[in-house]
C-alpha positions as CSV (number, residue, x, y, z in Angstrom):
1,M,38.3,-13.5,66.3
2,K,41.1,-15.7,65.0
3,K,40.3,-18.3,67.6
4,I,36.6,-18.4,66.6
5,I,37.5,-18.7,62.9
6,R,40.0,-21.5,63.7
7,N,37.3,-23.4,65.7
8,I,34.8,-23.1,62.9
9,K,37.4,-24.3,60.4
10,N,38.3,-27.3,62.7
11,I,34.6,-28.4,62.8
12,F,34.8,-29.2,59.1
13,V,38.5,-29.9,58.4
14,K,39.2,-32.2,61.4
15,K,37.4,-35.4,62.2
16,Q,34.2,-34.8,64.2
17,P,31.7,-37.1,65.8
18,K,28.5,-37.5,63.7
19,Y,26.3,-35.8,66.2
20,I,28.3,-32.5,65.7
21,Y,27.1,-32.3,62.1
22,L,23.6,-33.0,63.3
23,L,23.7,-29.9,65.5
24,L,25.0,-27.7,62.6
25,F,21.6,-28.2,60.8
26,A,20.1,-25.9,63.4
27,I,21.6,-23.1,61.4
28,P,19.4,-23.3,58.2
29,L,16.4,-24.5,60.2
30,I,16.4,-21.4,62.4
31,A,17.3,-19.2,59.4
32,C,14.1,-20.5,57.7
33,L,11.7,-19.5,60.5
34,P,11.4,-15.7,60.9
35,N,9.8,-15.0,57.5
36,R,8.1,-18.3,56.9
37,C,5.6,-18.6,59.7
38,D,2.8,-17.2,57.5
39,L,0.7,-18.2,54.6
40,D,1.8,-17.2,51.1
41,N,-0.6,-15.3,49.0
42,D,-0.9,-18.2,46.5
43,F,-2.3,-20.4,49.3
44,Y,-5.5,-18.5,49.3
45,F,-6.5,-19.6,45.8
46,L,-5.0,-23.1,46.2
47,Y,-7.2,-23.9,49.1
48,P,-10.6,-23.2,47.5
49,T,-9.3,-24.9,44.3
50,G,-8.6,-28.1,46.3
51,K,-12.0,-27.8,47.9
52,Y,-13.7,-27.5,44.5
53,I,-11.8,-30.5,43.2
54,I,-12.8,-32.7,46.1
55,E,-16.5,-31.6,45.9
56,H,-17.0,-31.3,42.1
57,G,-14.1,-32.9,40.2
58,F,-11.6,-31.3,37.8
59,P,-12.7,-27.9,36.5
60,H,-12.1,-26.8,32.9
61,E,-13.0,-23.1,33.5
62,L,-11.5,-20.4,35.6
63,L,-12.9,-20.5,39.1
64,F,-13.8,-17.8,41.6
65,T,-13.7,-14.8,39.3
66,I,-16.2,-12.6,37.5
67,H,-15.0,-13.8,34.1
68,N,-17.5,-16.4,32.9
69,S,-16.5,-19.3,30.7
70,F,-12.8,-18.6,30.6
71,S,-11.0,-21.8,29.8
72,F,-8.4,-23.0,32.3
73,I,-6.7,-26.0,33.8
74,I,-5.5,-26.6,37.3
75,Q,-1.8,-27.3,36.7
76,Q,-1.1,-27.9,40.4
77,W,-4.2,-29.9,41.4
78,V,-2.5,-32.3,43.7
79,S,-0.8,-29.5,45.6
80,A,-4.2,-27.8,46.0
81,V,-5.8,-30.9,47.3
82,I,-3.0,-31.5,49.8
83,F,-3.1,-27.9,51.1
84,Y,-6.9,-28.1,51.3
85,F,-6.9,-31.2,53.6
86,I,-4.1,-29.9,55.8
87,Y,-5.7,-26.6,56.3
88,R,-9.1,-28.0,56.8
89,Y,-8.1,-30.4,59.6
90,F,-5.1,-28.6,61.1
91,G,-5.5,-24.9,60.3
92,K,-2.8,-22.4,59.6
93,L,-0.4,-24.0,62.2
94,G,-0.7,-27.4,60.5
95,M,0.0,-25.8,57.1
96,I,3.2,-24.0,58.4
97,L,4.4,-27.1,60.2
98,F,3.9,-29.2,57.0
99,I,6.0,-26.8,54.9
100,Y,8.6,-26.8,57.7
101,L,8.7,-30.6,57.6
102,M,9.1,-30.5,53.8
103,Y,12.1,-28.1,54.4
104,I,13.6,-30.6,56.8
105,L,13.2,-33.3,54.1
106,I,14.9,-30.9,51.6
107,L,17.9,-30.5,53.9
108,Y,18.1,-34.3,54.4
109,L,18.0,-35.0,50.7
110,S,20.5,-32.2,50.1
111,Y,22.9,-33.9,52.5
112,K,22.3,-37.3,51.0
113,L,23.0,-36.0,47.5
114,C,26.2,-34.2,48.6
115,Y,27.3,-37.4,50.4
116,I,26.8,-39.5,47.4
117,I,29.3,-37.4,45.4
118,S,31.8,-36.5,48.2
119,K,31.7,-39.5,50.6
120,K,32.5,-37.1,53.4
121,R,30.1,-36.0,56.2
122,S,31.9,-32.7,56.8
123,A,31.8,-31.5,53.1
124,S,28.3,-32.8,52.7
125,S,27.1,-31.0,55.9
126,L,28.6,-27.7,54.9
127,I,27.3,-27.6,51.3
128,S,23.8,-28.8,52.2
129,I,23.6,-26.1,54.9
130,I,24.5,-23.5,52.3
131,M,21.9,-24.9,50.0
132,G,19.3,-24.8,52.8
133,I,20.1,-21.2,53.7
134,L,19.9,-20.0,50.1
135,L,16.5,-21.6,49.6
136,S,15.2,-20.3,53.0
137,T,15.9,-16.7,52.0
138,L,13.0,-16.5,49.4
139,F,11.5,-19.9,48.5
140,I,10.3,-22.0,51.5
141,R,6.7,-21.0,51.4
142,T,3.2,-22.5,51.2
143,R,3.4,-22.9,47.5
144,P,3.7,-26.0,45.2
145,Q,7.4,-25.1,44.6
146,I,8.2,-26.8,47.9
147,F,7.5,-30.1,46.2
148,D,9.6,-29.2,43.2
149,Y,12.8,-28.9,45.3
150,I,12.2,-32.4,46.8
151,I,11.5,-33.9,43.3
152,F,14.6,-32.3,41.7
153,L,16.8,-33.4,44.6
154,L,15.5,-37.0,44.2
155,E,16.2,-36.7,40.4
156,F,19.8,-35.7,41.0
157,I,20.3,-38.5,43.6
158,I,19.0,-41.0,41.1
159,L,21.2,-39.7,38.2
160,E,24.3,-39.5,40.4
161,K,23.8,-43.1,41.5
162,Y,23.6,-44.1,37.9
163,M,26.7,-42.1,36.8
164,R,28.8,-43.1,39.8
165,E,27.7,-46.6,40.7
166,K,26.6,-47.7,37.2
167,D,23.3,-48.7,38.8
168,K,20.7,-48.9,36.0
169,K,17.9,-50.0,38.3
170,V,17.6,-46.6,40.0
171,L,16.5,-45.1,36.7
172,I,13.2,-46.9,37.1
173,F,12.1,-44.2,39.6
174,L,12.5,-41.3,37.1
175,P,9.1,-42.0,35.4
176,L,7.5,-42.0,38.8
177,L,9.0,-38.6,39.5
178,S,7.6,-37.5,36.2
179,F,4.1,-38.7,37.0
180,V,4.2,-36.9,40.4
181,T,5.6,-33.6,38.9
182,I,3.0,-33.3,36.1
183,N,0.2,-33.6,38.7
184,I,1.7,-31.7,41.6
185,H,3.1,-28.7,39.6
186,A,2.9,-29.1,35.9
187,S,4.8,-25.9,35.1
188,S,7.9,-27.6,36.4
189,F,7.6,-30.8,34.4
190,L,10.0,-29.9,31.6
191,L,12.7,-28.9,34.1
192,L,13.1,-32.6,34.8
193,F,14.4,-33.0,31.3
194,V,16.4,-29.8,31.4
195,F,18.3,-31.0,34.5
196,M,18.7,-34.4,32.9
197,L,20.4,-33.0,29.7
198,P,23.8,-32.3,31.4
199,Y,23.9,-36.0,32.5
200,F,23.3,-37.1,28.9
201,I,26.1,-34.9,27.6
202,N,28.3,-36.4,30.3
203,T,27.9,-39.9,28.7
204,F,30.3,-38.8,25.9
205,K,34.0,-39.0,26.6
206,F,36.1,-35.8,26.2
207,N,38.4,-33.4,28.1
208,I,38.3,-29.7,27.3
209,L,40.6,-27.5,29.5
210,D,39.6,-28.3,33.1
211,I,36.2,-29.7,32.1
212,T,36.1,-33.5,31.8
213,S,33.6,-36.2,30.8
214,E,33.8,-40.0,31.0
215,K,32.0,-42.3,28.8
216,H,28.7,-43.8,30.1
217,E,25.9,-45.8,28.7
218,K,23.4,-43.6,26.8
219,F,20.6,-45.9,26.1
220,P,19.3,-46.3,29.7
221,L,19.0,-42.5,29.9
222,I,17.2,-42.3,26.5
223,L,14.8,-45.0,27.5
224,S,14.1,-43.3,30.9
225,S,13.4,-40.0,29.1
226,I,10.8,-41.7,26.8
227,A,9.2,-43.3,29.8
228,M,9.2,-40.0,31.7
229,L,7.4,-38.3,28.8
230,L,4.8,-41.0,28.6
231,A,4.3,-40.9,32.4
232,G,3.7,-37.2,32.0
233,L,0.5,-37.9,30.0
234,I,-1.1,-39.5,33.0
235,N,-3.0,-36.5,34.3
236,P,-6.5,-35.1,34.1
237,Y,-5.8,-32.7,31.2
238,K,-3.4,-34.9,29.1
239,I,-1.2,-33.0,26.7
240,E,-2.5,-29.6,27.9
241,M,-0.5,-30.1,31.1
242,I,2.7,-30.8,29.4
243,T,2.4,-27.8,27.1
244,Y,1.1,-25.5,29.9
245,I,4.5,-23.8,30.4
246,F,4.6,-22.7,26.8
247,R,1.3,-20.8,27.2
248,S,2.1,-19.4,30.6
249,F,5.7,-18.0,30.6
250,G,7.4,-15.3,28.6
251,D,4.5,-12.8,28.6
252,E,6.0,-9.3,28.4
253,Y,3.4,-7.7,30.8
254,I,3.9,-10.4,33.4
255,N,7.7,-10.1,33.2
256,K,7.5,-6.3,33.6
257,S,5.2,-6.3,36.6
258,I,5.7,-9.4,38.8
259,I,8.8,-9.2,40.9
260,E,9.7,-12.9,40.9
261,M,9.6,-12.9,37.1
262,M,11.9,-9.9,36.7
263,P,15.7,-10.1,36.6
264,P,17.1,-9.6,40.2
265,D,17.7,-6.0,41.1
266,I,21.0,-5.6,42.9
267,T,19.7,-2.6,44.8
268,S,17.1,-4.7,46.6
269,I,17.8,-7.2,49.4
270,S,16.7,-10.2,47.3
271,G,18.6,-9.1,44.3
272,F,21.8,-8.4,46.3
273,T,21.4,-11.9,47.8
274,V,21.3,-13.5,44.3
275,Y,24.4,-11.7,43.0
276,I,26.5,-12.1,46.1
277,S,25.6,-15.8,46.4
278,I,26.5,-16.4,42.8
279,F,29.8,-14.5,43.2
280,I,30.8,-16.5,46.3
281,I,29.9,-19.9,44.8
282,L,31.9,-19.1,41.6
283,F,34.8,-17.8,43.8
284,I,34.9,-21.1,45.6
285,Y,34.9,-23.1,42.4
286,F,37.7,-21.0,40.9
287,L,39.7,-20.9,44.2
288,S,39.9,-24.7,44.3
289,K,42.2,-26.4,41.8
290,N,42.4,-29.9,43.3
291,K,40.4,-31.5,40.6
292,N,38.7,-30.8,37.3
293,I,35.0,-30.1,37.1
294,E,32.9,-32.6,35.3
295,I,30.9,-31.5,32.4
296,R,27.5,-32.1,34.0
297,Y,28.4,-29.9,36.9
298,F,29.7,-27.2,34.6
299,F,26.4,-27.1,32.7
300,L,24.3,-27.2,35.9
301,L,26.3,-24.3,37.3
302,I,26.3,-22.1,34.2
303,G,22.7,-23.0,33.2
304,T,21.2,-22.2,36.6
305,I,23.2,-18.9,36.9
306,F,21.8,-17.9,33.5
307,M,18.3,-18.8,34.7
308,S,18.8,-16.8,37.9
309,L,19.8,-13.7,36.0
310,L,16.7,-14.0,33.8
311,N,14.3,-13.9,36.8
312,L,14.4,-14.0,40.6
313,K,12.2,-17.2,40.8
314,S,14.9,-19.3,39.1
315,F,17.5,-18.6,41.8
316,S,16.0,-21.5,43.7
317,Y,17.3,-23.8,40.9
318,F,20.8,-22.4,41.3
319,A,20.5,-23.1,45.1
320,I,19.8,-26.7,44.3
321,A,21.5,-27.6,41.0
322,G,24.4,-25.2,41.0
323,V,25.6,-25.6,44.5
324,F,25.6,-29.3,45.4
325,P,28.5,-30.2,43.0
326,L,30.7,-28.2,45.3
327,A,30.6,-31.1,47.7
328,D,32.6,-33.1,45.2
329,Y,34.8,-30.2,44.0
330,I,36.1,-29.2,47.5
331,S,36.1,-32.6,49.1
332,P,39.9,-33.0,49.0
333,Y,40.1,-30.2,51.6
334,F,38.0,-32.1,54.2
335,A,38.9,-34.8,56.6
336,E,38.1,-38.4,55.9
337,D,35.2,-39.9,57.8
338,E,36.0,-42.0,60.8
339,E,34.3,-45.3,61.4
340,F,31.8,-45.2,64.2
341,K,31.5,-47.8,66.9
342,I,28.0,-47.6,68.4
343,T,29.0,-47.3,72.0
344,D,26.8,-46.2,74.9
345,K,28.7,-42.9,75.0
346,F,28.0,-42.3,71.3
347,K,24.3,-43.1,71.7
348,K,24.0,-40.7,74.7
349,N,25.7,-37.9,72.8
350,Y,23.6,-38.4,69.7
351,I,20.4,-38.4,71.7
352,I,21.4,-35.3,73.6
353,S,22.4,-33.5,70.3
354,L,19.0,-34.5,68.8
355,I,17.1,-33.1,71.8
356,I,19.1,-29.9,71.7
357,L,18.4,-29.5,68.0
358,I,14.7,-30.1,68.4
359,T,14.5,-27.7,71.4
360,I,16.2,-24.9,69.4
361,I,13.9,-25.4,66.5
362,L,10.7,-25.5,68.5
363,A,11.7,-22.4,70.6
364,S,12.5,-20.5,67.4
365,F,9.3,-21.6,65.7
366,I,7.1,-20.6,68.7
367,V,8.7,-17.1,68.9
368,S,8.4,-16.6,65.1
369,Y,4.9,-17.9,64.8
370,S,3.6,-15.9,67.8
371,N,4.6,-12.7,66.1
372,K,2.7,-13.3,62.9
373,T,-0.8,-12.4,61.8
374,V,-3.4,-14.6,60.1
375,G,-2.0,-14.3,56.6
376,N,0.2,-12.1,54.5
377,V,-2.5,-9.9,53.1
378,S,-3.6,-6.4,53.9
379,S,-7.3,-6.4,53.0
380,K,-8.6,-8.8,55.7
381,K,-11.0,-6.2,57.3
382,I,-12.4,-5.1,54.0
383,V,-13.0,-8.7,52.8
384,S,-14.7,-9.5,56.1
385,Y,-17.0,-6.4,55.6
386,L,-17.9,-7.6,52.1
387,V,-18.7,-11.1,53.2
388,K,-21.2,-9.7,55.7
389,E,-22.7,-7.4,53.1
390,E,-23.2,-10.3,50.7
391,K,-25.0,-12.3,53.4
392,K,-27.1,-9.2,54.3
393,E,-28.1,-8.6,50.6
394,N,-28.2,-12.3,49.7
395,K,-26.4,-11.7,46.4
396,K,-22.9,-12.2,44.8
397,F,-21.0,-9.1,44.2
398,K,-18.7,-8.3,41.3
399,I,-15.6,-7.0,42.9
400,Y,-12.5,-5.3,41.6
401,T,-9.3,-6.5,43.3
402,N,-5.7,-6.0,42.4
403,Y,-3.3,-8.9,41.6
404,Y,-2.2,-9.2,45.2
405,N,-5.4,-9.1,47.3
406,G,-7.6,-11.1,44.9
407,A,-6.7,-14.5,46.3
408,Y,-7.7,-13.7,49.9
409,A,-11.1,-12.4,48.6
410,E,-11.5,-15.7,46.8
411,F,-10.5,-17.7,49.9
412,N,-13.5,-16.0,51.6
413,G,-15.9,-16.8,48.7
414,L,-16.0,-13.5,46.8
415,K,-15.9,-13.2,43.0
416,V,-13.0,-11.0,41.9
417,Y,-11.5,-9.4,38.8
418,I,-8.0,-10.8,39.1
419,D,-5.8,-12.9,41.5
420,P,-2.1,-14.0,41.6
421,R,-2.7,-16.7,38.9
422,A,-1.2,-14.4,36.3
423,E,-1.1,-17.0,33.5
424,A,-4.9,-17.6,33.9
425,Y,-5.5,-14.1,32.6
426,L,-3.6,-14.6,29.3
427,K,-5.6,-15.2,26.2
428,K,-3.3,-18.1,25.3
429,N,-4.7,-20.0,28.3
430,N,-8.3,-18.7,28.8
431,K,-9.1,-18.5,25.1
432,K,-11.1,-15.4,25.7
433,E,-9.3,-12.2,26.5
434,D,-5.9,-10.8,27.7
435,I,-7.1,-9.7,31.1
436,Y,-3.6,-9.4,32.5
437,K,-2.6,-7.0,29.7
438,E,-5.7,-4.9,30.5
439,Y,-4.7,-5.0,34.2
440,Y,-1.2,-3.9,33.4
441,M,-2.5,-1.0,31.3
442,L,-4.8,0.0,34.1
443,S,-2.0,-0.1,36.6
444,Y,0.9,1.4,34.8
445,S,-0.2,2.9,31.5
446,D,-3.0,5.1,30.1
447,L,-6.0,2.8,30.0
448,D,-9.1,5.0,30.3
449,I,-10.3,4.3,33.9
450,E,-13.9,5.4,33.5
451,S,-14.4,3.2,30.4
452,F,-12.8,0.3,32.3
453,L,-15.2,0.7,35.2
454,K,-18.3,1.0,33.0
455,K,-17.2,-2.2,31.1
456,Y,-17.3,-4.3,34.2
457,N,-19.8,-2.4,36.3
458,F,-18.3,-3.6,39.6
459,D,-20.4,-3.6,42.7
460,Y,-17.4,-2.8,44.9
461,I,-13.8,-1.9,44.4
462,I,-11.0,-2.8,46.8
463,V,-8.1,-0.5,46.1
464,S,-4.8,0.3,47.8
465,D,-3.3,3.8,48.3
466,D,-0.6,3.3,45.7
467,E,-2.7,2.2,42.8
468,R,-3.3,4.3,39.7
469,L,-7.0,3.5,39.9
470,Y,-7.2,5.3,43.2
471,N,-4.8,8.1,42.7
472,S,-5.9,9.0,39.2
473,Y,-9.6,8.6,39.5
474,L,-11.4,7.3,42.6
475,K,-10.2,9.9,45.1
476,H,-10.9,12.9,42.7
477,K,-14.1,14.8,42.2
478,K,-14.3,13.5,38.6
479,N,-15.3,10.2,40.1
480,K,-19.1,10.1,39.7
481,L,-19.4,6.3,39.7
482,Y,-18.3,5.1,43.2
483,K,-18.3,6.4,46.8
484,K,-15.9,5.4,49.6
485,V,-17.6,3.3,52.2
486,Y,-14.7,1.8,54.2
487,T,-11.1,2.7,55.0
488,E,-8.7,0.0,56.3
489,I,-6.0,1.3,58.7
490,E,-2.8,-0.6,59.7
491,D,-0.3,0.0,62.4
492,I,3.0,0.7,60.7
493,G,5.7,1.2,63.3
494,N,4.2,3.6,65.9
495,K,1.9,5.2,63.3
496,K,-1.4,4.4,61.8
497,K,-1.7,4.5,58.1
498,E,-4.5,4.2,55.6
499,V,-3.6,1.3,53.3
500,N,-6.8,0.1,51.6
501,Y,-10.1,1.6,50.6
502,L,-13.5,0.1,49.7
503,Y,-15.6,1.9,47.1
504,K,-19.2,1.1,46.4
505,K,-21.1,1.7,43.1
506,I,-23.5,4.6,43.1
507,Y,-26.8,3.3,41.8
């Protein structure tokens, strides 16, 4: 064991050929695969949204639901269009490969960012691999957030070049990032400014304990911020896109019922990952005393830890903004880079390493992909049944779905009660009714179920075996409104289990 640890240590501490570090990136790339060879639930409403935009233009009302005339904007319209074209022409495999290529780009940008601040390949490889592994645990999925990580890494690269190399010209690209962000995922737009704030604070000169700041020019950053804000107005919905986040986050019912919006639970695997990761990164910071930490890195670290403790979703920002400064902080422990001479031997070893890396990745991808189904949903058979019934009866049904299976029904052209766009069902956004509050009360509280069913007069109800609607009403004799017409059974381990039920209105 000591020999293994010594060999691992020597990879980073001693000088190594460049192709050795290339091979090390097989670690996060393989770690990403097992749980990522499937379509995320959000994809199923993004695809039809992209299709609608291409065919009809930008909508101003909530699409694909039974709620008529609900106001809404498509805050990730570019993502929806990209996903639509990829899936239309290349299918599920093309969609998964695209996300995987974006992950490779994230790893590359992570390495470049770490190298800018450390100037050492060994330190940069290690920290960027850690960043990649942390992101791959929960966040590399077919969702618009995949673009966020690329954009934020580019922002940090630009800001680090400005701070370290005094290069004002690179700031020209910040308004471009702003324009891309507001159209590709508007809810992340203001984070560009949040991540920029520590850099502005770092333009003042001071030294407090082990936290330092050198004086830099402030005006270029101020000018860039103004240009970024103006660039953010270049979108189909103007100021509504910029203010979207204020109408969509902080709702008490969303925060109490959607796992990614809750504080991480240490008793769960995801929550334990968050806490142990934060502890290890902090331990590394405090363990090393070779240099003071710069103020911008201190605020990025503390700020993203705070965000991560507020909700699970924000742990991705810690993985990016809170970890990369380690490359600078621990760089004194790592070997200086050697200058390469491009010899025939070096070319041969580099090509062989590249072939090995690609082979490992492809083999892992094939194994992982072949073990997956056609989507991470559990109501596929019921939805298929309803699509056939609609064609048979030549009418559109009003269908109750829960938060998780609504998107897949929409993907197949059905009109549903709710889907994973939680913010769309807030009155602050739709200007009509707090549907999400109603759904929460139906699921977790004492909303009268019979009154709810009479209000909407659903033609069909898709319900799972753990829902209050099923356990407190539908399966009991007091249910005089709906009859069970379909049971969906799944193989769980070596046993078959009833997981979803379809109820039809009794006319």
